[in-house]
C-alpha positions in Angstrom: -96.4 -55.8 122.6 -96.4 -59.6 123.3 -99.5 -61.6 122.8 -99.1 -63.7 125.8 -98.7 -60.7 128.0 -101.9 -59.2 126.4 -103.9 -62.4 127.2 -102.6 -62.3 130.8 -103.4 -58.6 131.4 -106.9 -59.1 129.8 -107.6 -62.2 132.0 -106.6 -60.2 135.1 -109.6 -58.0 134.6 -111.9 -60.9 135.8 -112.1 -61.9 139.4 -114.1 -65.2 139.3 -113.0 -66.6 135.9 -110.1 -69.0 135.8 -107.5 -67.1 133.7 -106.3 -70.4 132.0 -109.6 -70.6 130.3 -109.1 -67.2 128.5 -107.2 -67.6 125.2 -107.0 -65.7 122.0 -110.1 -67.7 120.7 -112.2 -66.6 123.7 -115.4 -64.8 122.8 -115.1 -62.5 125.8 -118.7 -61.5 125.9 -119.5 -65.2 126.5 -117.5 -65.2 129.7 -120.1 -65.7 132.4 -118.6 -62.8 134.5 -118.7 -60.4 131.6 -120.2 -57.0 132.2 -120.0 -53.5 130.9 -117.7 -52.8 133.9 -115.3 -55.4 132.7 -115.3 -53.8 129.3 -114.5 -50.4 131.0 -111.8 -52.0 133.0 -110.2 -53.6 129.9 -110.3 -50.2 128.0 -108.7 -48.6 131.1 -106.0 -51.4 131.1 -105.2 -51.0 127.5 -104.6 -47.3 128.1 -102.4 -47.8 131.0 -100.4 -50.7 129.8 -100.3 -50.0 126.1 -100.9 -46.2 125.7 -103.8 -46.9 123.3 -107.1 -44.9 123.8 -109.8 -47.4 122.8 -113.2 -46.0 122.4 -116.2 -48.1 123.5 -117.6 -48.2 120.0 -114.3 -49.8 118.8 -114.6 -52.4 121.6 -118.2 -53.2 120.5 -116.8 -54.1 117.0 -114.6 -56.9 118.2 -115.7 -60.3 119.7 -112.6 -62.3 120.5 -109.4 -61.6 122.5 -107.5 -62.0 119.3 -109.6 -59.4 117.5 -109.1 -57.0 120.5 -105.3 -57.7 120.5 -105.2 -57.0 116.7 -107.1 -53.7 117.1 -104.8 -52.5 119.9 -101.8 -53.5 118.0 -102.9 -51.6 114.8 -103.6 -48.5 116.9 -100.3 -48.7 118.6 -98.4 -48.8 115.2 
């Protein structure tokens, strides 16, 4: 799993947000477009692209794209 690819796939879940503004340091709940639907879309993307079944409770425990990446990576190992 490549980090740049993860950020790109994460950013693709937002329609109105400039993807170049999303980095590992991004606190994703601070994205103006953020909603619970984006959260579900991200969980779905993680399942489809990385084969990791992430629970909503786990998603609530992370704040940045980096933390989410690390969580997914740890569950994939």
